[in-house]
C-alpha positions in Angstrom: 118.7 6.3 176.6 119.2 8.9 173.8 117.4 12.0 172.9 117.7 14.3 169.9 117.9 18.1 169.7 115.2 20.7 170.2 112.8 21.2 167.3 110.7 24.1 166.0 107.0 24.6 165.6 105.3 24.6 162.2 103.6 27.9 161.5 101.0 28.2 158.7 100.1 31.8 157.9 99.1 33.8 161.0 97.4 30.7 162.5 99.4 28.0 164.0 97.4 24.8 164.3 97.4 21.1 164.4 96.8 18.9 161.4 95.1 16.3 163.5 93.8 12.8 162.4 90.3 12.3 163.5 89.3 10.0 166.3 87.4 6.9 165.0 85.4 5.1 167.6 85.1 2.1 165.4 88.7 1.6 164.2 90.2 2.4 167.6 92.3 5.4 166.4 93.0 7.5 169.4 94.9 10.8 169.3 97.4 11.8 171.9 98.3 9.4 174.7 96.6 6.0 174.7 95.6 5.1 178.3 92.4 3.3 177.4 93.5 0.1 179.0 94.2 1.8 182.4 91.4 4.3 182.7 88.2 3.4 184.5 85.2 4.9 182.7 81.6 5.4 183.6 79.0 5.4 180.8 76.3 8.0 181.2 73.6 9.8 179.2 74.1 13.3 178.0 71.0 14.1 180.0 72.9 13.3 183.1 75.1 16.3 182.5 72.1 18.7 182.6 73.0 21.8 184.6 76.7 21.3 184.2 79.2 23.3 182.2 82.0 21.8 180.1 85.1 23.2 178.5 85.2 21.5 175.1 88.4 21.0 173.2 87.3 23.0 170.1 89.8 21.7 167.6 89.1 18.1 168.7 85.4 18.7 168.1 85.8 20.5 164.8 87.9 17.7 163.4 85.3 15.2 164.4 82.6 17.2 162.5 84.9 17.5 159.5 85.5 13.8 159.5 81.9 12.6 160.2 79.7 15.1 158.4 80.2 14.1 154.7 78.4 13.0 151.6 78.2 9.2 150.9 81.3 9.4 148.7 83.3 11.3 151.4 82.9 14.8 150.0 82.4 17.3 152.9 79.5 19.7 152.9 80.2 22.9 151.0 78.4 26.2 150.2 77.8 27.5 146.7 81.3 29.1 146.7 83.0 25.8 147.5 83.8 26.6 151.1 83.6 23.6 153.4 80.8 24.0 156.0 80.8 20.5 157.7 82.4 22.1 160.8 79.7 24.8 161.0 76.9 22.2 160.7 78.3 20.1 163.5 78.9 23.1 165.7 75.4 24.5 165.3 73.4 21.3 165.7 75.5 19.6 168.3 75.8 22.8 170.4 72.0 23.3 170.2 71.5 19.7 171.3 73.7 20.2 174.3 71.9 23.4 175.3 68.6 21.7 174.8 69.7 19.3 177.4 70.6 22.1 179.8 74.4 21.7 179.3 76.5 24.9 179.2 79.3 24.5 176.6 82.5 26.5 176.5 84.7 26.0 173.5 88.5 26.3 173.9 90.6 26.9 170.8 94.3 25.9 170.4 97.0 28.5 170.2 100.7 28.1 169.3 101.7 24.4 169.7 104.7 23.6 171.8 107.8 23.4 169.6 108.3 19.8 170.7 105.1 18.8 168.8 106.7 19.4 165.3 107.4 15.7 164.7 103.8 14.7 165.5 102.4 17.5 163.3 104.5 16.2 160.4 103.5 12.7 161.0 99.8 13.6 160.9 100.2 15.7 157.7 102.0 12.7 156.0 99.2 10.4 157.1 96.6 12.8 155.6 98.5 12.9 152.3 98.6 9.1 152.2 94.8 8.9 153.0 94.1 11.4 150.2 95.8 9.2 147.6 93.9 6.1 148.8 90.6 8.2 148.8 91.1 9.3 145.2 92.0 5.7 144.1 88.9 4.3 145.8 86.7 6.9 144.0 88.2 5.9 140.7 87.5 2.2 141.4 83.9 3.0 142.4 84.5 1.8 146.0 82.3 4.5 147.6 82.2 3.1 151.2 85.9 2.6 151.2 86.4 6.1 149.8 84.3 7.6 152.6 86.5 6.0 155.2 89.7 7.3 153.7 88.1 10.7 153.2 87.5 11.0 157.0 91.2 10.7 157.6 92.0 13.6 155.2 90.3 16.3 157.3 92.2 19.6 157.6 91.2 22.5 159.8 92.0 25.6 157.9 92.3 29.2 159.1 88.9 30.3 157.9 87.2 27.3 159.6 88.4 28.3 163.0 87.5 31.9 162.5 84.0 31.0 161.1 83.5 28.8 164.2 84.3 31.6 166.6 82.0 33.9 164.6 79.1 31.4 164.8 79.6 30.9 168.6 79.6 34.6 169.2 76.3 34.9 167.3 74.9 31.9 169.2 75.8 33.5 172.5 78.1 30.6 173.4 81.5 31.5 175.0 84.8 30.5 173.7 88.3 30.8 175.1 91.6 31.3 173.1 94.3 29.2 174.6 97.9 30.5 174.4 99.0 26.9 173.4 97.4 23.5 173.9 93.6 23.8 174.0 93.3 20.7 176.3 95.7 22.2 178.8 93.6 25.4 178.9 90.4 23.4 179.2 91.9 21.5 182.1 93.0 24.8 183.7 89.5 26.1 183.4 88.0 23.1 185.2 90.7 23.1 187.9 89.9 26.8 188.6 86.2 25.8 189.0 85.0 27.8 186.0 83.7 24.6 184.3 82.6 21.2 185.6 84.1 19.0 182.9 86.7 18.9 180.2 85.2 17.5 177.0 87.6 15.8 174.6 88.2 12.4 172.9 91.9 12.4 174.1 93.2 11.2 177.4 95.9 14.0 177.3 93.4 16.0 179.4 94.3 13.8 182.3 98.0 14.4 181.9 97.3 18.1 182.0 95.5 17.5 185.3 91.8 17.7 184.3 89.9 16.6 187.4 87.0 15.3 185.3 87.0 14.3 181.6 83.9 13.5 179.5 84.4 11.7 176.2 82.0 11.1 173.2 80.2 14.4 173.8 80.4 15.5 170.2 80.0 12.1 168.6 77.4 10.4 170.8 74.4 8.8 169.1 73.7 6.0 166.6 76.7 5.4 164.4 77.2 2.9 161.5 80.1 0.6 161.5 82.3 1.1 158.4 81.8 -1.5 155.7 79.0 -3.2 157.7 75.2 -2.7 157.8 75.5 -2.5 161.6 74.8 0.4 163.9 76.1 0.9 167.4 75.1 3.4 170.1 78.0 5.7 171.1 77.5 7.0 174.7 79.4 9.6 176.7 81.9 8.4 179.2 83.1 10.2 182.3 86.6 9.7 183.6 87.7 11.1 187.0 91.4 11.7 187.5 91.3 10.9 191.3 89.7 7.6 190.5 92.3 6.8 187.9 95.1 7.5 190.2 93.5 5.5 193.1 92.7 2.4 191.1 96.2 2.4 189.4 97.9 3.2 192.7 100.0 6.0 191.3 100.4 9.8 191.5 99.6 12.3 188.8 103.3 12.7 188.0 103.6 8.9 187.6 100.6 9.0 185.2 102.5 11.5 183.1 105.5 9.2 183.2 103.4 6.3 182.0 102.1 8.5 179.2 105.6 9.4 178.1 106.6 5.7 178.0 103.6 4.8 176.0 103.8 7.8 173.7 102.4 11.3 173.6 102.0 14.0 171.0 105.6 15.1 171.9 107.1 11.6 171.5 104.5 9.7 169.4 106.2 6.3 169.2 107.0 6.1 172.9 109.2 3.1 173.8 108.6 0.5 171.1 106.8 -2.6 172.3 105.8 -1.1 175.6 102.0 -1.0 176.3 100.1 0.9 179.0 99.9 -2.1 181.4 103.6 -2.8 181.2 104.4 0.9 181.6 102.2 1.0 184.7 104.0 -2.1 186.2 107.5 -0.5 185.5 106.5 2.8 187.1 105.1 1.2 190.2 108.2 -1.0 190.5 110.8 1.7 190.0 108.9 4.8 191.1 109.6 7.2 188.2 110.4 7.5 184.6 114.0 8.5 185.4 114.4 5.3 187.4 112.8 3.1 184.7 114.9 4.3 181.7 118.2 2.7 182.8 116.4 -0.7 182.7 115.1 -0.2 179.1 117.1 -1.2 176.1 117.1 1.1 173.1 114.7 3.6 174.7 115.0 6.6 172.3 113.1 9.9 172.6 112.9 12.8 170.1 113.6 15.2 173.0 114.6 15.0 176.6 111.6 13.3 178.5 112.0 16.0 181.2 110.9 18.6 178.8 107.9 16.6 177.8 107.0 16.2 181.5 107.4 19.9 182.0 104.8 20.7 179.3 102.2 18.6 181.2 103.1 19.8 184.6 103.4 23.5 183.7 101.6 24.1 180.4 101.1 27.6 178.9 97.7 28.7 180.0 95.9 32.0 180.8 93.6 33.4 183.4 92.6 36.2 181.0 89.3 34.9 179.8 85.6 35.7 180.3 82.9 33.1 180.3 79.5 34.5 179.7 76.5 32.9 178.0 74.1 35.2 176.1 70.9 34.8 174.2 71.6 34.0 170.5 71.4 36.6 167.9 68.9 34.8 165.7 68.9 37.2 162.8 72.7 37.4 163.0 73.0 33.6 162.8 70.7 33.4 159.8 72.5 36.2 158.0 75.8 34.4 158.5 75.2 30.7 157.9 72.0 30.9 155.8 72.7 33.9 153.6 76.5 33.5 153.4 76.9 29.7 153.8 73.7 28.4 152.2 72.2 26.7 155.3 68.5 25.9 155.5 66.8 28.8 157.3 64.1 26.6 158.6 66.5 24.0 160.1 68.6 26.8 161.6 65.6 28.4 163.3 64.6 25.0 164.7 68.0 24.5 166.1 67.9 27.9 167.9 64.4 27.1 169.1 65.7 23.9 170.7 68.1 26.0 172.7 65.2 28.1 174.1 63.1 25.0 174.8 66.0 23.3 176.6 66.7 26.2 178.9 63.0 26.6 179.7 62.6 22.9 180.4 65.7 22.3 182.6 66.0 25.6 184.3 62.5 26.8 184.7 63.3 30.1 183.0 61.3 31.8 180.3 64.2 33.4 178.5 67.8 32.6 177.6 68.9 35.9 179.1 67.8 34.7 182.6 69.7 31.4 182.2 72.8 32.6 180.6 74.3 34.6 183.5 
């Protein structure tokens, strides 16, 4: 077993962020650790989460909005000044849908990524550059459907997008939390403290960070078209409970982390070549730990010491310095921002905000948002 030297984080301006490839429910692309084969899931309806709160991985959700909400040729939505607004559109309408169902969202934003993540950040940036070339070529050849698929993989979350998102959430009265590092780690921490009922993310990394309950497909549920085919499928939310995962696999949380490291995480993307989740589970159950497994693997190479990767999951940088409070939306403030400054339809925006009010009244028996958001 060999490991390379410590690496540095990538900083872009004052905002350090992840250039993340989107999750594609149809192509099977999954960010972070791929534990899909091992994880028992329960399909539910969004309505089943009424009355619950969820800490949503904000960057994960925003990348999904940037990837999915596009013109037929792959061009993202933009205002008259050329600023991309796909993320704001997704944030407004998906959040209003959740609140309409009686769900209380809390968005958690990434902070400074662990230094060990540099290799993965570079890999994703390179993948985006390659997708951009293919996108432009497809456009030249008039292959619109193909161009749209490549365009989805070029999504980049820029500084102003995160700031715009926080501004919109403030105006909508929806709380958000700034994580010191990994948003998923902070979201898991919020749930473990009892300040939210679920983590919401597409990635299974939340389980490695110890999230008791994970719900997937929250921000992409609904009827979706399969790329290149005139076929639609219904994407439904899935709930994953950490205790059930550990029980059915017959392992501990630390052993789940060991499996993740063997398969590949954001801190060692390739994992051990040729080793899938089921084989990794078998090895960990046979030898007890990652440290005991490694001597039995040939050519197992890691970008950094696996112990440092495990430490990130066991003791991530999180904060207790946050305040979760829901408020009634500032309707005029929302309109001034995204209608007057970002060219959104005032009629559609008002309807979205009205849905929030109706949802609270229906599911909580209250007459005002102020009485519910306490």
